[in-house]
C-alpha positions in Angstrom: -80.4 252.7 -143.8 -79.0 254.2 -147.3 -77.6 252.5 -150.6 -74.1 253.6 -149.6 -71.3 251.6 -149.3 -70.5 252.5 -145.5 -74.0 251.3 -144.3 -73.4 249.7 -140.6 -76.4 247.5 -139.7 -75.9 246.9 -135.6 -77.1 243.7 -134.3 -80.1 244.9 -132.8 -81.8 246.7 -135.5 -81.5 243.0 -137.4 -82.8 241.5 -134.6 -85.9 243.9 -134.3 -86.8 242.4 -138.1 -86.6 239.3 -138.2 -87.5 236.0 -135.9 -85.3 234.6 -133.7 -87.5 232.0 -132.0 -88.3 228.9 -134.6 -85.8 230.5 -137.1 -83.7 227.3 -137.0 -87.1 225.0 -136.6 -88.5 226.1 -139.7 -85.1 225.8 -141.6 -84.0 222.2 -140.2 -87.7 221.3 -141.3 -87.1 222.5 -144.5 -83.4 221.0 -144.6 -84.8 217.7 -143.7 -87.6 217.1 -146.4 -85.6 219.1 -149.2 -82.0 218.5 -148.5 -79.3 217.6 -151.5 -78.2 214.3 -151.8 -74.2 214.8 -151.7 -71.6 212.0 -151.3 -69.5 213.5 -148.7 -72.9 213.9 -146.8 -73.5 210.1 -147.0 -70.5 209.6 -144.7 -69.4 212.7 -142.9 -66.5 211.8 -141.2 -64.1 214.6 -140.7 -61.8 213.9 -143.7 -64.9 213.5 -146.2 -66.2 217.1 -144.9 -62.6 219.0 -144.7 -62.1 217.5 -148.4 -65.4 218.7 -149.6 -65.2 222.1 -148.3 -62.0 222.6 -149.9 -62.8 221.2 -153.2 -66.3 223.4 -153.1 -64.0 226.7 -152.8 -65.2 228.9 -155.8 -66.2 225.7 -157.5 -69.6 224.6 -158.6 -70.7 221.4 -156.8 -71.3 219.7 -160.2 -67.8 219.9 -161.0 -66.7 218.6 -157.6 -68.5 215.3 -157.6 -66.7 213.1 -159.5 -63.1 214.8 -158.3 -64.5 214.1 -154.8 -65.0 210.3 -155.6 -61.9 209.8 -157.6 -59.9 211.6 -154.9 -61.1 209.3 -151.7 -61.0 206.4 -154.2 -57.3 206.9 -154.6 -56.7 208.6 -151.1 -59.0 207.5 -148.5 -57.8 209.5 -145.6 -55.7 211.7 -143.9 -53.1 209.5 -143.7 -53.2 208.4 -147.4 -53.5 212.0 -148.5 -49.9 212.8 -146.2 -47.7 210.6 -148.1 -48.9 210.8 -151.6 -46.5 212.2 -154.1 -47.3 215.5 -155.1 -47.6 214.5 -158.5 -50.3 212.0 -157.4 -52.6 214.5 -155.3 -52.2 217.0 -158.4 -53.4 214.8 -161.1 -56.3 213.7 -158.7 -56.9 217.6 -158.1 -56.5 218.2 -162.2 -59.6 220.2 -163.4 -60.7 222.0 -159.9 -58.6 224.6 -160.7 -56.7 226.9 -157.8 -53.8 224.0 -157.2 -52.7 225.5 -154.0 -55.9 224.3 -152.3 -54.3 220.9 -152.9 -50.9 221.5 -151.9 -52.1 223.3 -148.4 -54.6 220.1 -148.1 -51.6 218.1 -148.1 -49.3 220.0 -145.8 -52.3 219.9 -143.4 -52.7 216.4 -143.7 -48.8 215.5 -142.8 -49.2 218.2 -139.6 -52.5 216.2 -138.7 -50.7 213.3 -139.0 -47.6 214.3 -137.3 -49.2 216.3 -134.4 -52.5 214.9 -133.9 -51.6 211.6 -134.6 -54.1 211.5 -137.9 -56.9 213.0 -135.9 -58.2 216.0 -137.2 -58.8 218.5 -134.3 -62.5 219.0 -133.8 -62.9 222.7 -132.6 -62.7 225.5 -135.1 -60.2 227.5 -133.0 -57.9 224.5 -134.3 -59.0 223.8 -137.4 -58.2 227.3 -138.4 -54.4 227.1 -137.6 -54.1 224.3 -140.1 -52.9 225.6 -143.8 -55.7 226.4 -146.4 -58.5 226.3 -143.7 -59.9 229.8 -143.1 -62.6 231.1 -141.0 -65.6 229.5 -142.9 -64.1 226.5 -143.6 -63.2 225.5 -140.0 -66.8 226.4 -138.8 -67.9 224.3 -141.3 -65.7 221.3 -140.4 -66.2 221.7 -136.8 -70.3 222.2 -136.9 -70.8 219.5 -139.8 -68.3 217.0 -138.6 -67.9 217.8 -135.0 -71.1 219.4 -134.1 -69.7 222.4 -133.0 -72.3 225.9 -133.0 -70.2 228.0 -135.3 -71.9 229.4 -138.2 -70.2 228.9 -141.4 -70.9 232.6 -143.2 -70.0 232.4 -146.5 -71.3 234.2 -150.3 -73.8 232.0 -149.8 -74.9 232.7 -146.3 -74.2 236.6 -146.6 -76.3 236.8 -149.8 -78.9 235.2 -147.6 -78.6 237.7 -144.5 -78.4 240.3 -146.9 -82.3 239.4 -148.2 -83.7 238.7 -145.0 -82.7 242.0 -143.2 -82.6 244.2 -146.2 -79.0 244.9 -145.9 -78.2 247.8 -148.4 -74.5 248.2 -147.5 -71.5 246.8 -149.2 -71.8 242.6 -148.3 -68.0 242.5 -148.8 -67.1 244.3 -145.7 -65.8 243.0 -142.6 -68.8 245.1 -140.6 -71.3 243.1 -142.9 -69.5 240.0 -141.9 -69.2 240.6 -138.6 -73.3 241.6 -138.5 -73.8 238.6 -140.3 -72.1 235.6 -138.1 -73.8 237.2 -135.1 -77.2 237.2 -137.1 -76.9 233.4 -137.6 -75.0 232.8 -134.3 -78.1 233.8 -132.2 -80.5 231.8 -134.6 -78.3 228.9 -134.4 -79.5 225.9 -132.7 -77.8 224.6 -129.4 -75.0 222.0 -129.9 -76.3 218.1 -129.8 -75.0 216.2 -126.5 -71.9 213.9 -127.5 -74.0 210.8 -127.4 -76.4 212.1 -129.7 -76.6 211.2 -133.5 -78.5 214.1 -134.0 -76.3 217.1 -135.5 -78.3 220.1 -135.5 -75.7 223.1 -135.8 -74.1 221.0 -138.9 -77.9 220.6 -140.0 -78.2 224.5 -139.7 -75.0 225.2 -141.5 -75.9 222.9 -144.4 -79.4 224.0 -144.5 -78.4 227.5 -145.4 -75.9 226.2 -148.0 -78.9 224.2 -149.9 -80.6 227.3 -149.1 -78.5 229.8 -151.3 -77.7 227.0 -153.8 -81.1 225.8 -154.8 -83.5 229.0 -153.6 -82.1 232.1 -152.7 -80.1 232.1 -155.5 -77.0 234.4 -156.9 -77.8 236.4 -160.2 -81.0 235.1 -160.8 -84.4 235.9 -159.2 -84.7 234.3 -156.2 -87.4 231.4 -155.9 -89.1 233.3 -153.2 -92.3 231.0 -153.7 -90.3 227.9 -152.5 -88.4 229.7 -149.7 -89.3 228.8 -146.1 -88.1 232.0 -144.6 -90.2 234.1 -147.8 -92.7 235.7 -145.0 -89.5 236.5 -143.1 -87.5 238.1 -145.4 -87.7 241.8 -145.3 -86.6 242.4 -149.0 -89.3 240.1 -149.8 -92.0 241.6 -147.5 -91.3 245.1 -147.7 -90.3 245.7 -151.3 -91.2 243.2 -153.9 -88.3 242.7 -156.5 -85.4 243.8 -154.5 -84.5 240.4 -153.6 -82.8 240.6 -157.1 -80.5 243.7 -156.1 -79.3 242.4 -152.9 -76.5 241.7 -151.8 -75.1 244.9 -153.0 -71.6 244.2 -154.2 -68.5 246.4 -155.8 -67.8 246.0 -159.5 -65.4 243.5 -160.3 -61.9 244.9 -160.9 -60.8 244.7 -165.0 -58.5 241.5 -165.8 -55.4 241.9 -167.3 -54.6 240.5 -170.7 -51.8 238.3 -171.5 -50.9 236.7 -175.0 -49.0 233.6 -175.6 -48.0 231.2 -178.1 -48.2 227.6 -177.2 -46.6 224.6 -178.7 -47.9 220.9 -179.6 -44.1 219.7 -180.4 -44.6 216.2 -181.6 -41.7 213.4 -182.4 -43.3 210.5 -183.2 -46.1 209.5 -180.7 -44.9 211.6 -178.0 -45.5 215.4 -177.6 -43.7 217.8 -174.9 -44.6 219.0 -171.5 -42.4 221.3 -169.0 -43.0 221.5 -165.4 -43.6 224.9 -164.5 -42.0 227.0 -161.8 -42.1 226.0 -157.9 -44.0 229.3 -157.2 -46.7 231.4 -158.9 -49.4 230.7 -160.9 -50.4 227.2 -161.7 -46.9 226.9 -160.0 -45.4 223.1 -160.4 -48.1 221.9 -162.9 -47.0 220.7 -166.1 -48.2 222.6 -169.6 -47.0 222.7 -173.3 -44.2 224.6 -173.9 -45.0 228.4 -174.7 -43.5 231.9 -175.5 -44.7 235.0 -174.5 -46.8 237.1 -176.8 -48.4 236.1 -180.2 -45.6 234.7 -182.7 -46.0 234.8 -186.2 -44.5 231.9 -188.5 -40.9 233.4 -188.5 -40.4 234.2 -185.1 -42.0 230.9 -184.2 -39.2 229.1 -186.1 -37.1 231.1 -184.5 -37.9 230.5 -180.9 -38.4 226.7 -181.6 -35.0 226.5 -182.4 -33.2 228.7 -179.4 -35.1 226.2 -177.8 -33.1 223.0 -179.2 -36.2 222.2 -181.2 -35.8 221.9 -185.0 -39.1 221.6 -186.8 -39.4 219.7 -190.0 -43.2 220.8 -190.4 -44.9 224.4 -188.2 -48.4 224.6 -188.7 -51.0 226.9 -187.1 -53.4 225.6 -185.0 -56.1 226.9 -182.9 -56.8 229.8 -180.9 -57.8 229.8 -177.3 -58.8 231.5 -174.5 -58.9 231.1 -170.1 -60.0 233.3 -168.0 -58.7 233.2 -164.3 -59.9 235.2 -161.6 -57.2 238.2 -162.1 -56.2 237.8 -165.7 -56.7 236.2 -169.1 -54.9 234.7 -171.4 -54.9 234.7 -175.2 -53.3 231.8 -176.5 -52.0 231.3 -180.3 -51.5 227.6 -181.0 -49.0 225.6 -183.4 -48.1 222.2 -184.0 -44.4 220.9 -184.4 -43.4 218.1 -186.1 -40.0 218.0 -184.7 -36.7 216.3 -186.2 -36.6 212.7 -184.4 -32.8 212.9 -184.6 -32.7 216.0 -182.1 -35.1 214.5 -179.5 -32.8 214.0 -177.0 -31.4 217.2 -177.3 -35.2 218.8 -176.7 -35.2 220.3 -173.2 -38.8 218.6 -172.1 -40.1 215.8 -171.1 -41.5 213.7 -174.0 -44.4 212.0 -173.3 -47.0 210.0 -175.3 -50.7 211.0 -175.0 -51.9 208.1 -172.3 -49.1 209.1 -170.3 -49.8 212.7 -170.7 -53.7 212.2 -169.4 -52.5 209.8 -166.6 -49.3 211.0 -164.8 -49.1 214.4 -165.4 -50.9 217.7 -164.6 -52.1 219.9 -167.0 -54.0 222.6 -165.7 -57.6 223.5 -167.6 -55.5 226.8 -169.4 -54.3 224.5 -171.4 -57.7 221.9 -172.5 -58.1 223.1 -175.9 -54.3 221.8 -176.8 -54.5 219.1 -174.7 -57.9 217.8 -176.7 -55.7 217.8 -180.0 -53.2 215.1 -178.4 
């Protein structure tokens, strides 16, 4: 194999180098002793598994724990989520980002309630038809909650696959995904009988998730000494130190930078917030009034008056930056004390600090200004 991006690895090549018999036994034995204790694993109902998997997309486990507990405490089942108003489930989601995930959860919950009587479908082929559920999530739910023999191949499993097989091609290609899926499917244990309390297929996927999270680490030197599969890993066995150079990925795309001027407009104890448009970035969430570009003091006063705000005092406050996956916001802040006699004319919601913190979903992009309330 070469180091180019067009390398295709065949199933036969993979299987010639890495054990099949005993692979799952080694992995499951390690998982039994070393598995992470996570709240959604303590009661792996379909709803809990689904919710946790959606929350964990592009989010660290440490950031999800408290959000998960808060979410299920308020919305304990599919039906309660289906019936929840938008402001409620978005507020519970606040801080996790990628809010389209929460909207898709709600849409799917309504479909499950209306079309499946509130019971989640139990196969990956049915799950993948629901909003927000792709191949990985469908396989994860179907295996962990229902015992289906479907490998849940995400970034963790692709990384492990690349190192185990010494796969030197671009790991983000369809060919690589197909090869990895085939690799894990051939090593997956058989599904348990329906009456069994064991779930080897779900445990197999979760073992690999944990292996990728705590042993076969991304962007760091993997803990090969603590890996149960180290002696079967081609990258480790054939070329020491190669583990850290795999998998091969294309470089990140350059992010576009956008400049904003953010206004904390205050009338007495109340501060202005406004709901964002229903479509696009951070759709339907609340934000502090803002203008495109970095406005100087004179331009800021003009913008405020154009928006029916008469400033008594305006002060420059902190600058902030927020990095999205595809863009960067660089923000200049102003604190504005507005004339209270014109508050009724201000085209924004005026709310006190407690109301903003508990009722309105302010995305973390505005976190630096939220902290100033």
